[in-house]
C-alpha positions as semicolon CSV with decimal commas, in nm:
position;residue;x (nm);y (nm);z (nm)
1;M;2,516;-0,503;0,358
2;S;2,790;-0,288;0,206
3;K;2,735;0,088;0,211
4;R;2,761;0,249;-0,131
5;Y;2,623;0,546;-0,319
6;I;2,376;0,473;-0,598
7;N;2,234;0,722;-0,844
8;M;1,864;0,640;-0,847
9;K;1,548;0,807;-0,968
10;I;1,174;0,763;-0,936
11;T;1,054;0,580;-1,247
12;E;0,683;0,539;-1,167
13;L;0,421;0,668;-0,927
14;Y;0,084;0,502;-0,863
15;I;-0,225;0,583;-0,660
16;Y;-0,538;0,377;-0,591
17;P;-0,824;0,621;-0,519
18;I;-1,064;0,330;-0,461
19;K;-0,880;0,058;-0,271
20;S;-0,800;-0,266;-0,460
21;L;-0,918;-0,141;-0,800
22;G;-0,675;-0,095;-1,088
23;P;-0,373;0,133;-1,027
24;L;-0,366;0,489;-1,157
25;P;-0,023;0,598;-1,286
26;V;0,061;0,964;-1,223
27;Q;0,356;1,183;-1,313
28;R;0,344;1,389;-0,995
29;A;0,215;1,316;-0,645
30;R;0,179;1,485;-0,309
31;L;0,286;1,275;-0,012
32;L;0,079;1,343;0,299
33;R;0,134;1,200;0,647
34;E;-0,150;0,949;0,604
35;S;-0,114;0,855;0,234
36;V;-0,037;0,977;-0,112
37;E;-0,296;1,244;-0,191
38;H;-0,623;1,080;-0,313
39;D;-0,484;0,733;-0,238
40;R;-0,721;0,469;-0,092
41;R;-0,978;0,712;0,045
42;F;-1,259;0,492;-0,086
43;M;-1,321;0,121;-0,034
44;L;-1,579;-0,137;-0,141
45;L;-1,771;-0,380;0,081
46;K;-1,967;-0,691;-0,014
47;V;-2,328;-0,757;0,089
48;Q;-2,473;-1,107;0,137
49;P;-2,775;-1,219;-0,070
50;D;-2,998;-1,214;0,239
51;G;-2,926;-0,846;0,289
52;A;-2,681;-0,879;0,578
53;Y;-2,325;-0,770;0,521
54;S;-2,099;-1,072;0,520
55;Q;-1,821;-1,175;0,755
56;S;-1,509;-1,352;0,632
57;P;-1,274;-1,555;0,856
58;R;-0,994;-1,531;0,599
59;H;-0,839;-1,213;0,727
60;D;-0,923;-0,893;0,912
61;L;-1,239;-0,832;0,710
62;R;-1,503;-0,782;0,978
63;C;-1,680;-0,450;0,950
64;Y;-1,998;-0,314;1,102
65;S;-2,283;-0,089;0,997
66;I;-2,566;0,008;1,231
67;N;-2,692;-0,350;1,259
68;V;-2,489;-0,564;1,019
69;L;-2,148;-0,706;0,923
70;T;-1,948;-0,622;0,611
71;E;-1,663;-0,780;0,414
72;N;-1,387;-0,577;0,257
73;I;-1,353;-0,626;-0,117
74;Q;-0,979;-0,675;-0,167
75;I;-0,801;-0,801;-0,476
76;T;-0,654;-1,091;-0,278
77;Y;-0,999;-1,250;-0,253
78;F;-1,174;-1,069;-0,538
79;P;-0,931;-1,076;-0,833
80;E;-1,196;-0,918;-1,057
81;C;-1,102;-0,588;-0,889
82;A;-0,827;-0,566;-1,150
83;L;-1,092;-0,512;-1,420
84;F;-1,184;-0,170;-1,279
85;H;-0,972;0,113;-1,420
86;Q;-0,947;0,453;-1,253
87;R;-0,851;0,798;-1,375
88;L;-0,880;1,150;-1,241
89;D;-1,085;1,411;-1,427
90;G;-1,096;1,745;-1,249
91;S;-1,256;1,688;-0,909
92;D;-1,381;1,337;-0,994
93;I;-1,255;0,980;-1,005
94;V;-1,378;0,817;-1,326
95;V;-1,413;0,439;-1,300
96;A;-1,463;0,204;-1,595
97;Y;-1,512;-0,172;-1,598
98;R;-1,361;-0,380;-1,876
99;V;-1,539;-0,706;-1,948
100;P;-1,280;-0,984;-1,983
101;S;-1,292;-1,273;-2,227
102;P;-1,453;-1,491;-2,110
103;P;-1,663;-1,266;-1,884
104;I;-1,671;-1,324;-1,509
105;F;-2,049;-1,375;-1,522
106;T;-2,333;-1,356;-1,771
107;P;-2,546;-1,193;-1,886
108;E;-2,355;-0,866;-1,894
109;T;-2,518;-0,568;-1,724
110;P;-2,567;-0,211;-1,850
111;E;-2,335;-0,076;-1,580
112;Q;-2,043;-0,268;-1,732
113;Q;-2,068;-0,053;-2,045
114;T;-2,076;0,284;-1,867
115;E;-1,839;0,495;-1,660
116;L;-1,897;0,605;-1,303
117;R;-1,792;0,947;-1,171
118;V;-1,711;0,962;-0,800
119;P;-1,634;1,300;-0,641
120;L;-1,293;1,315;-0,478
121;A;-1,439;1,511;-0,187
122;P;-1,807;1,417;-0,150
123;K;-2,034;1,594;0,096
124;L;-2,061;1,411;0,426
125;E;-2,396;1,532;0,556
126;D;-2,671;1,273;0,605
127;R;-2,454;0,979;0,500
128;E;-2,485;0,646;0,680
129;L;-2,185;0,564;0,897
130;V;-2,013;0,227;0,859
131;E;-1,744;0,085;1,087
132;V;-1,459;-0,056;0,881
133;S;-1,143;-0,241;0,983
134;V;-0,830;-0,279;0,770
135;G;-0,518;-0,446;0,907
136;L;-0,688;-0,466;1,249
137;S;-0,707;-0,086;1,258
138;P;-1,073;0,028;1,265
139;T;-1,236;0,354;1,162
140;I;-1,574;0,503;1,079
141;A;-1,648;0,555;0,709
142;Y;-1,929;0,721;0,515
143;R;-2,151;0,513;0,288
144;M;-2,177;0,672;-0,057
145;G;-2,514;0,514;-0,143
146;Y;-2,698;0,554;-0,474
147;P;-2,591;0,560;-0,761
148;Y;-2,245;0,432;-0,663
149;D;-2,364;0,114;-0,492
150;Q;-2,589;0,030;-0,787
151;W;-2,308;0,072;-1,041
152;F;-2,057;-0,145;-0,855
153;T;-2,325;-0,406;-0,786
154;G;-2,396;-0,427;-1,159
155;C;-2,028;-0,468;-1,245
156;F;-1,939;-0,721;-0,974
157;G;-2,252;-0,932;-1,011
158;F;-2,314;-0,924;-0,636
159;E;-2,437;-0,649;-0,407
160;A;-2,161;-0,407;-0,311
161;I;-2,140;-0,071;-0,137
162;L;-1,885;0,210;-0,163
163;V;-1,756;0,387;0,149
164;Y;-1,545;0,702;0,194
165;I;-1,304;0,773;0,478
166;G;-1,378;1,148;0,471
167;D;-1,257;1,331;0,780
168;K;-1,180;1,008;0,966
169;G;-0,856;0,813;0,989
170;R;-0,706;0,485;1,103
171;E;-0,437;0,440;1,365
172;V;-0,096;0,310;1,266
173;L;-0,051;0,009;1,492
174;A;0,320;-0,060;1,451
175;H;0,639;0,033;1,263
176;K;0,585;0,404;1,324
177;P;0,895;0,598;1,222
178;R;0,923;0,795;1,547
179;D;0,916;0,476;1,753
180;H;1,146;0,307;1,505
181;Y;1,409;0,583;1,520
182;L;1,384;0,621;1,897
183;W;1,449;0,252;1,951
184;R;1,748;0,246;1,716
185;Q;1,902;0,544;1,893
186;Q;1,850;0,419;2,248
187;Q;1,907;0,045;2,224
188;P;2,212;-0,159;2,123
189;R;2,156;-0,399;1,835
190;Q;2,039;-0,740;1,958
191;N;2,009;-1,061;1,762
192;G;1,681;-1,243;1,714
193;W;1,323;-1,152;1,639
194;I;1,226;-1,057;1,996
195;S;1,437;-0,741;1,989
196;S;1,286;-0,640;1,655
197;I;0,931;-0,685;1,782
198;T;0,990;-0,479;2,093
199;A;1,122;-0,201;1,872
200;H;0,772;-0,146;1,736
201;V;0,518;-0,256;1,997
202;P;0,492;-0,012;2,291
203;S;0,353;-0,280;2,527
204;L;0,675;-0,475;2,476
205;G;0,902;-0,183;2,554
206;G;0,976;-0,018;2,222
207;G;0,912;0,353;2,155
208;G;0,579;0,514;2,230
209;S;0,649;0,648;2,579
210;E;0,388;0,881;2,729
211;R;0,625;1,172;2,677
212;N;0,652;1,100;2,305
213;K;0,280;1,032;2,268
214;K;0,205;1,379;2,401
215;K;0,475;1,540;2,191
216;N;0,374;1,383;1,860
217;E;0,035;1,369;1,694
218;P;-0,101;1,017;1,633
219;D;0,008;0,863;1,304
220;Q;-0,293;0,808;1,078
221;L;-0,375;0,608;0,764
222;T;-0,652;0,606;0,505
223;F;-0,758;0,261;0,377
224;N;-0,396;0,166;0,301
225;D;-0,304;-0,155;0,478
226;I;0,004;-0,085;0,689
227;A;0,174;0,245;0,608
228;P;0,119;0,554;0,393
229;F;0,349;0,446;0,106
230;L;0,495;0,135;-0,053
231;V;0,836;0,159;-0,223
232;T;0,956;-0,103;-0,473
233;S;1,264;-0,153;-0,688
234;R;1,288;-0,221;-1,061
235;A;1,605;-0,425;-0,998
236;S;1,409;-0,667;-0,779
237;L;1,133;-0,680;-1,040
238;R;1,389;-0,786;-1,299
239;D;1,494;-1,067;-1,068
240;V;1,132;-1,183;-1,044
241;S;1,102;-1,177;-1,425
242;K;1,403;-1,408;-1,451
243;R;1,194;-1,674;-1,276
244;L;0,938;-1,668;-1,559
245;P;0,970;-1,834;-1,903
246;K;1,179;-1,650;-2,161
247;G;0,989;-1,359;-2,310
248;E;0,763;-1,308;-2,007
249;D;0,810;-1,014;-1,772
250;M;0,650;-0,956;-1,435
251;D;0,422;-0,652;-1,426
252;I;0,516;-0,409;-1,147
253;R;0,147;-0,323;-1,109
254;R;0,080;-0,666;-0,958
255;F;0,279;-0,552;-0,654
256;R;0,061;-0,239;-0,616
257;P;0,341;0,008;-0,527
258;N;0,318;0,382;-0,477
259;I;0,681;0,465;-0,558
260;V;0,903;0,267;-0,796
261;V;1,276;0,337;-0,813
262;D;1,561;0,230;-1,039
263;D;1,924;0,318;-1,097
264;D;1,986;0,617;-1,320
265;T;2,041;0,540;-1,689
266;G;2,409;0,545;-1,768
267;S;2,528;0,449;-1,423
268;S;2,846;0,244;-1,410
269;D;2,822;-0,123;-1,320
270;S;2,942;-0,045;-0,968
271;D;2,654;0,201;-0,925
272;K;2,381;-0,029;-1,056
273;L;2,092;-0,108;-0,826
274;V;2,113;-0,468;-0,705
275;A;1,806;-0,687;-0,666
276;W;1,672;-0,699;-0,308
277;E;1,910;-0,428;-0,192
278;E;1,608;-0,237;-0,061
279;D;1,568;-0,494;0,218
280;Y;1,834;-0,295;0,403
281;W;1,717;0,059;0,330
282;G;1,626;0,253;0,643
283;E;1,584;0,597;0,490
284;L;1,560;0,754;0,144
285;S;1,613;1,115;0,044
286;V;1,417;1,254;-0,252
287;T;1,577;1,545;-0,435
288;Q;1,317;1,733;-0,633
289;R;1,403;1,888;-0,965
290;T;1,303;2,221;-0,808
291;G;1,582;2,174;-0,553
292;G;1,389;2,066;-0,245
293;E;1,491;1,760;-0,045
294;H;1,275;1,537;0,173
295;R;1,326;1,209;0,356
296;L;1,125;0,887;0,369
297;A;1,154;0,647;0,663
298;L;1,137;0,281;0,558
299;T;1,033;0,079;0,862
300;A;0,891;-0,258;0,750
301;N;0,900;-0,520;0,477
302;C;0,599;-0,593;0,257
303;G;0,506;-0,961;0,283
304;R;0,324;-1,084;-0,027
305;C;0,008;-1,288;-0,086
306;V;-0,175;-1,450;-0,379
307;S;-0,273;-1,111;-0,523
308;I;0,057;-1,106;-0,716
309;N;-0,068;-1,409;-0,915
310;V;-0,367;-1,218;-1,057
311;D;-0,399;-1,168;-1,433
312;L;-0,472;-0,796;-1,455
313;D;-0,643;-0,830;-1,793
314;K;-0,871;-1,121;-1,705
315;G;-0,946;-1,053;-1,338
316;R;-0,861;-1,413;-1,254
317;P;-0,555;-1,602;-1,127
318;S;-0,300;-1,617;-1,406
319;E;-0,240;-1,933;-1,602
320;G;0,101;-2,093;-1,645
321;E;0,418;-1,985;-1,468
322;S;0,297;-1,630;-1,397
323;G;0,014;-1,783;-1,194
324;I;0,259;-1,928;-0,941
325;V;0,485;-1,627;-0,887
326;L;0,409;-1,634;-0,516
327;K;0,528;-1,995;-0,495
328;K;0,844;-1,908;-0,686
329;L;0,926;-1,630;-0,442
330;M;0,864;-1,863;-0,149
331;A;1,186;-2,043;-0,238
332;D;1,423;-1,764;-0,135
333;R;1,230;-1,452;-0,036
334;R;1,085;-1,558;0,299
335;V;1,345;-1,338;0,466
336;D;1,144;-1,164;0,739
337;E;1,173;-1,349;1,071
338;G;0,853;-1,189;1,198
339;N;0,650;-1,292;0,892
340;K;0,808;-1,621;0,797
341;Y;0,546;-1,749;0,556
342;A;0,522;-1,447;0,324
343;P;0,789;-1,366;0,065
344;V;0,908;-1,006;0,077
345;F;0,890;-0,758;-0,210
346;G;0,913;-0,386;-0,130
347;R;0,929;-0,168;0,179
348;Y;0,663;0,029;0,368
349;A;0,745;0,396;0,415
350;F;0,642;0,711;0,603
351;L;0,741;1,074;0,579
352;A;1,044;1,085;0,806
353;P;1,015;1,279;1,133
354;P;1,262;1,563;1,199
355;R;1,611;1,455;1,297
356;E;1,725;1,495;1,655
357;G;1,748;1,866;1,733
358;E;1,557;1,975;1,421
359;R;1,228;2,159;1,430
360;E;0,936;2,029;1,224
361;R;0,869;2,247;0,920
362;D;0,532;2,311;0,759
363;D;0,644;2,142;0,438
364;D;0,742;1,826;0,630
365;N;0,374;1,727;0,620
366;V;0,318;1,774;0,245
367;V;0,590;1,662;0,004
368;E;0,559;1,693;-0,373
369;I;0,750;1,439;-0,580
370;A;0,758;1,352;-0,950
371;V;0,873;1,084;-1,190
372;G;1,236;1,162;-1,266
373;D;1,322;1,300;-0,921
374;E;1,654;1,179;-0,782
375;I;1,638;0,949;-0,484
376;H;1,924;0,832;-0,263
377;V;1,974;0,595;0,027
378;T;2,065;0,804;0,332
379;K;2,041;0,532;0,596
380;R;2,126;0,163;0,558
381;L;2,069;-0,121;0,801
382;D;2,307;-0,410;0,862
383;Y;2,009;-0,642;0,922
384;R;1,652;-0,679;0,796
385;D;1,364;-0,533;0,992
386;S;1,129;-0,787;1,147
387;W;0,750;-0,776;1,109
388;A;0,576;-0,686;1,433
389;W;0,208;-0,616;1,358
390;P;-0,030;-0,707;1,642
391;K;-0,169;-1,058;1,625
392;Y;-0,537;-1,131;1,575
């Protein structure tokens, strides 16, 4: 991949306070080590009709309460999640459900015509604890209870519960930036997927020595799947839109990004952002309009699933060509040797650790960014990273 300088900027920012529900666009955001502030700190779980929480073999959806199993409600398997819209109002998340035409189920319920207010920082005392697992990384969460469970149950048409991560966290299992950087510095580049896997999995020899474990605090997540942030490119989105019939454009929200970038308006043709160029980005630098500069480490590709086929207005798989976008991307975007059956769109990112010889600053753990901030590629790879999440 040729190395060149591109004038880019952040064009959109999104957060998802309640995991898998509709995206919330914001103009400014605070990047924390574990997530964007307020991002995916709540999640929904499905309850079986007999009162036991259900278990799904489809993915890593097994979760446990005191005596029972739960199933994560994720848009991949519950496309009606797209019908829930979120906004922030002071110290609350306000959630509204929009009944599609035709409705998902009938008769409609009173909850579907009301809004629900969820405190961003609810009290934790006396709440039931629920064990939850996302991406094979477990944690303990707090059950929100009434009236939240009742409202979501009325909107979904099946019994659901809302949980909050609170003061807990989930371990990052692979693609940690410290391990990633350490491996790149210490090892010569090798061909093949084995060398890429060992770069991320300590048991196979990459990063994560006892010395580094003691030196660095454990990397944590909220209910985000793999990493704190997901970065996508408008240039790649335009390439996806070209695969659709004339007059149809792919909606970036189907890819559920946190940070969307594009080339700066007025850039010369030689400085234009090229589709799929982000496959080779190892590090980005964000220049704030206030003058500050911070780095993001991009350590893994985002392999896609059927969620990108969902009609966001109807809460169902899309009809026509937009309903087979995943299949269209299968033709030429299965480019990750470690995740061969999932087409890639976007890159997972972390706040970058200090460079060799640098001391960690207080503001390295909280970074404020905004739509319009300049963003530049400060490290490029001459190969694509390879997926190395633990198998289940």
